[in-house]
C-alpha positions in Angstrom: -24.9 1.7 141.6 -21.2 0.6 140.8 -22.7 -2.9 140.1 -22.3 -2.6 136.6 -18.2 -2.5 136.9 -18.0 -4.0 140.7 -19.2 -7.6 139.5 -16.3 -7.7 137.0 -13.4 -10.0 137.8 -10.7 -7.7 139.3 -12.8 -5.3 139.8 -11.4 -3.6 142.5 -7.6 -2.7 140.7 -9.8 -1.2 137.7 -11.9 1.0 140.1 -8.5 2.0 141.2 -7.4 2.7 138.2 -10.6 4.7 137.2 -10.1 6.7 140.6 -7.0 7.8 139.3 -7.5 9.5 135.9 -7.0 13.4 135.9 -10.7 13.0 134.2 -13.7 12.9 135.4 -15.8 9.1 134.5 -19.3 8.6 134.4 -21.7 5.6 133.4 -24.7 7.2 131.7 -28.4 5.2 131.6 -31.5 6.9 130.5 -30.1 10.3 130.9 -29.1 9.7 134.6 -25.8 8.4 136.1 -24.9 5.0 137.2 -21.2 5.2 138.4 -18.9 7.9 138.3 -15.3 8.5 139.9 -13.6 9.9 142.4 -12.4 12.5 140.3 -15.8 13.5 139.1 -16.9 13.6 142.1 -14.0 15.9 143.5 -15.0 17.9 140.1 -18.5 18.2 140.7 -17.5 18.9 145.1 -19.5 15.3 146.6 -18.5 13.9 149.2 -18.1 10.8 147.3 -18.9 9.1 144.0 -21.7 7.5 145.0 -23.2 10.7 145.6 -23.1 11.7 142.0 -25.1 8.0 141.5 -28.9 8.3 140.4 -28.7 12.0 139.4 -30.0 13.3 136.5 -27.5 14.8 133.7 -29.0 18.1 133.9 -28.5 18.6 137.7 -24.6 17.8 136.7 -23.8 19.9 133.7 -25.9 23.1 132.7 -26.3 24.6 129.6 -26.9 21.7 126.9 -29.2 18.8 126.8 -28.5 15.2 127.6 -28.9 14.1 124.4 -26.0 17.2 123.5 -24.0 15.8 125.9 -24.3 11.4 124.9 -23.8 12.4 121.5 -20.9 15.1 122.1 -18.2 16.5 122.6 -20.2 19.2 124.0 -18.9 22.5 126.2 -21.2 23.2 129.5 -20.9 24.7 133.3 -20.3 21.7 135.6 -22.5 22.3 138.5 -20.8 22.2 141.6 -22.2 22.0 145.3 -22.1 25.3 147.0 -19.1 26.2 144.7 -18.9 29.0 141.4 -19.7 26.3 138.5 -16.8 25.2 135.8 -16.2 25.1 132.5 -15.5 21.5 131.2 -16.0 19.2 127.8 -18.1 16.2 128.2 -17.6 13.5 125.4 -18.7 10.1 124.7 -15.8 7.5 125.2 -17.7 4.3 124.1 -20.1 3.1 122.0 -23.6 2.6 123.7 -24.0 -0.5 124.9 -27.3 -1.6 126.6 -28.6 2.2 126.5 -25.4 2.8 128.5 -23.0 5.7 127.9 -19.6 6.7 129.2 -18.9 10.1 129.3 -15.1 11.2 130.0 -15.5 15.2 131.8 -12.5 17.1 131.5 -12.2 20.7 133.2 -11.2 23.4 130.4 -12.0 26.6 133.6 -7.9 27.7 133.3 -7.9 27.3 129.1 -11.0 29.6 129.0 -10.0 32.0 131.3 -6.8 32.0 129.2 -8.9 32.2 126.3 -10.7 35.3 128.1 -7.8 37.1 128.9 -6.2 36.3 125.6 -9.1 38.4 123.8 -9.4 41.1 126.2 -5.8 41.4 125.4 -6.3 41.5 122.0 -9.0 44.1 122.6 -6.2 46.5 124.7 -4.0 45.4 122.2 -6.1 46.9 118.9 -7.4 50.1 121.6 -3.3 50.5 122.2 -2.6 50.7 118.5 -5.3 53.2 117.6 -3.7 55.5 119.9 -0.7 54.4 118.7 -1.4 55.5 115.3 -3.3 58.5 116.3 -0.1 59.1 118.1 1.9 59.2 115.5 -0.2 62.0 113.7 -0.5 64.0 116.2 3.5 64.0 116.3 3.7 64.2 112.4 1.8 67.7 112.6 3.8 68.6 115.9 6.7 67.5 113.9 5.6 70.0 110.7 4.6 72.7 113.1 8.1 72.7 114.5 9.8 72.7 111.3 7.6 75.9 110.7 8.4 77.2 113.7 12.4 76.8 113.3 11.7 77.9 109.9 10.3 81.3 111.1 13.1 81.6 113.6 16.0 80.9 111.3 14.7 84.1 108.4 13.4 86.2 112.0 16.0 86.1 114.2 19.3 85.2 112.7 18.8 87.7 109.6 18.4 90.8 111.9 21.5 89.4 114.1 23.3 89.0 110.9 22.8 92.6 109.7 23.2 94.0 113.2 26.6 92.4 113.7 27.4 94.0 110.4 26.8 97.3 111.8 28.9 97.0 114.3 31.7 95.9 112.9 31.4 98.6 110.2 31.7 100.9 113.2 34.6 99.2 114.9 36.7 99.6 111.7 36.7 103.2 111.8 35.6 103.4 108.2 32.6 106.3 108.7 34.5 107.7 110.8 36.5 107.6 114.6 34.8 106.7 117.6 35.5 108.1 121.3 36.3 104.8 123.9 33.1 105.1 125.6 31.2 104.8 122.1 33.8 101.6 121.2 32.7 99.8 124.5 28.9 99.9 123.6 29.5 98.8 120.0 31.8 95.9 121.4 29.2 94.9 124.3 26.5 94.9 121.6 29.0 92.8 119.3 29.0 90.4 122.2 25.3 90.1 122.6 24.9 89.5 118.7 27.4 86.4 119.3 25.5 85.2 122.2 22.2 85.3 120.6 23.5 84.0 117.2 24.8 80.9 119.8 21.5 80.9 121.4 19.7 80.6 118.0 22.1 78.1 116.6 22.1 75.7 119.6 18.0 75.1 119.3 18.3 74.9 115.8 20.4 72.4 115.9 19.1 70.3 118.5 15.7 70.3 116.8 17.0 69.5 113.7 16.3 65.9 112.1 16.4 64.3 116.1 20.2 63.3 116.4 21.2 63.5 113.2 24.7 65.8 113.2 24.8 66.1 109.1 27.9 64.9 107.0 31.5 65.6 108.8 34.5 66.8 106.9 36.9 65.1 108.3 40.7 65.6 108.6 43.9 65.4 110.4 44.8 68.1 112.4 46.5 69.4 115.4 43.5 69.9 118.3 45.5 73.2 119.4 44.8 75.4 116.2 40.8 74.7 117.5 41.6 75.6 121.2 43.9 78.4 119.6 40.5 79.7 117.2 38.1 79.5 120.0 40.0 81.1 122.6 40.1 84.2 120.2 36.5 83.7 119.4 35.9 84.3 123.5 38.5 86.7 124.0 35.9 90.0 124.7 34.0 87.8 127.5 37.6 86.0 128.9 38.5 90.2 129.2 35.0 91.1 130.9 34.9 88.3 133.3 38.2 88.9 134.0 38.8 85.1 133.9 42.6 83.6 132.2 42.5 80.2 130.5 45.9 78.0 130.9 46.6 75.5 128.0 48.6 72.5 128.3 48.9 70.0 126.0 50.9 67.3 126.5 54.1 66.1 124.2 53.8 63.8 121.7 49.9 64.3 121.6 48.7 63.0 118.1 46.8 64.7 115.7 43.1 64.0 115.7 40.4 63.2 113.3 37.6 65.9 113.3 36.0 68.2 111.5 37.5 71.3 112.8 34.0 74.0 112.8 31.8 70.9 114.7 34.6 70.4 117.1 35.2 73.5 118.0 31.7 74.0 118.3 32.3 71.7 121.4 34.9 73.7 122.2 32.6 77.1 122.3 29.8 75.5 124.2 32.5 73.9 126.7 34.4 77.4 127.1 31.3 79.1 127.3 29.7 76.9 129.7 32.6 77.2 132.0 32.9 80.9 131.4 29.8 81.2 132.9 30.0 79.3 136.0 34.4 80.6 136.8 34.8 83.1 139.6 36.4 86.1 138.0 40.2 85.7 138.7 39.7 82.4 138.5 41.6 79.8 135.7 39.8 77.8 133.1 42.0 74.4 132.6 42.1 73.0 128.9 44.3 70.2 128.6 45.2 67.8 125.4 47.2 64.4 125.4 47.0 61.1 123.7 45.8 58.0 125.0 44.6 54.2 124.4 41.6 53.2 125.6 40.5 49.5 124.3 43.8 49.2 122.3 42.6 52.2 119.7 44.6 55.6 119.7 42.9 58.8 120.9 43.6 62.5 121.7 41.8 63.7 124.9 40.9 67.3 125.7 39.4 68.2 128.8 38.1 71.8 130.1 37.9 72.5 133.4 36.8 75.4 135.6 36.3 76.6 139.5 32.7 76.9 139.6 30.3 75.0 140.9 30.7 70.6 140.3 28.3 68.3 139.3 27.4 65.8 141.7 27.7 62.3 140.5 24.0 61.4 140.2 23.6 64.4 137.6 26.9 63.5 135.4 24.8 61.7 133.0 22.1 63.7 133.1 23.5 67.0 131.7 23.6 65.7 128.6 19.8 65.3 128.4 18.5 67.9 125.9 16.8 70.6 128.4 18.1 69.4 131.4 19.7 71.5 133.9 21.3 70.3 137.1 20.6 72.8 140.3 24.6 73.6 140.8 24.9 74.9 137.5 21.4 76.7 136.1 21.8 79.9 134.9 19.4 80.3 132.2 19.5 78.8 128.6 17.2 75.9 127.6 20.0 73.3 128.5 21.0 71.8 124.9 25.2 73.2 124.7 25.9 69.8 126.2 23.7 67.5 124.0 24.6 69.1 121.4 28.4 68.6 122.2 27.3 65.2 122.7 25.9 64.9 119.6 28.6 66.1 117.7 31.5 64.5 119.6 29.7 61.0 119.2 29.3 61.2 115.6 33.2 61.7 115.9 33.0 58.1 116.7 34.2 59.6 120.3 33.0 59.9 123.6 32.3 62.8 126.1 31.6 62.3 129.8 32.1 64.7 133.1 34.7 63.8 135.9 35.9 64.4 138.7 37.8 67.7 139.4 40.3 68.3 141.7 39.4 71.5 142.2 36.0 71.2 142.9 34.4 72.4 140.0 33.4 71.0 136.8 35.5 69.3 134.2 34.1 67.6 130.9 36.6 65.2 129.0 35.6 64.5 125.3 37.9 61.7 123.5 38.2 61.7 119.5 40.1 59.0 117.6 43.9 59.9 116.6 45.6 60.2 113.1 47.7 57.5 112.2 51.1 56.8 114.4 53.4 59.1 113.8 51.6 62.3 112.9 52.5 64.4 116.2 51.3 67.8 117.1 
């Protein structure tokens, strides 16, 4: 059946070339294959090309008729011997000569599979986009509900706290009459509880307000010692209650820092309150400050170290995430204080981290930009 080509001069070389092509080739006459190359035989799974000779086109190509194949290109399935059909494109590559046609067969199974995957991925992406839109809407609704809850919390908690604290101050000032020692003690305890609750509410509102947004900073150049002293004055009743002392160490030539004092005092309050919560009675909390340079940038470093349980290395980054409390230092609360500290310090262009402590306790270190050279505490 190879006679139409084999009789030509140099037929052997030509047949070898045709067998080596990557596409299948077939010579068709009267809707039957009269010659095929080795590539088409391999595609069909036939033992050899001669096994295809005489086969009707419809026995080899499914889904389309012989006329469509001869006047293609046509996309169809290649029927394979004892194997799964494959997707192919059949197209004539030579004009009809004496009722004979030459067909080229290209295997596009992988392309079809890829197209199917693209379509499937497109449907999945469409579904994911719809879910994303729905999720965004739910988050928007939840955000609105959260804002409403925060408004209620702000009004229904902070207002009575302010009133109670105001009456406490009025009574402690002896303006309405003298107090016994026992009455004064009860009022002082009530005042400390008001401060704690007010701090808790403030932390909750701060953590929820506009994501990571801290708000405008009123930056000034000031000694960090002044802020440390202001916070320790505020915490003096707690220090007396817990029988914990504070040692302040300010290195010589420590430069002034560039910061917003009320915001950094909030950081110091959170760090010192944490230290007081975990420090054993009779222990010492160390507050240290020094000037340093990092990457050629002048900084003021402040460290707060307690003698309580330390923080495992694996948890030292996690403690600054909202609502995270590590096992060693779990003592109630929402786990928001350190997350707020991180936001505030980073808003100043600084950094905050936990470090190894020589005493075995926790050591929190934050760094702030220093004032221009020559400005010292």
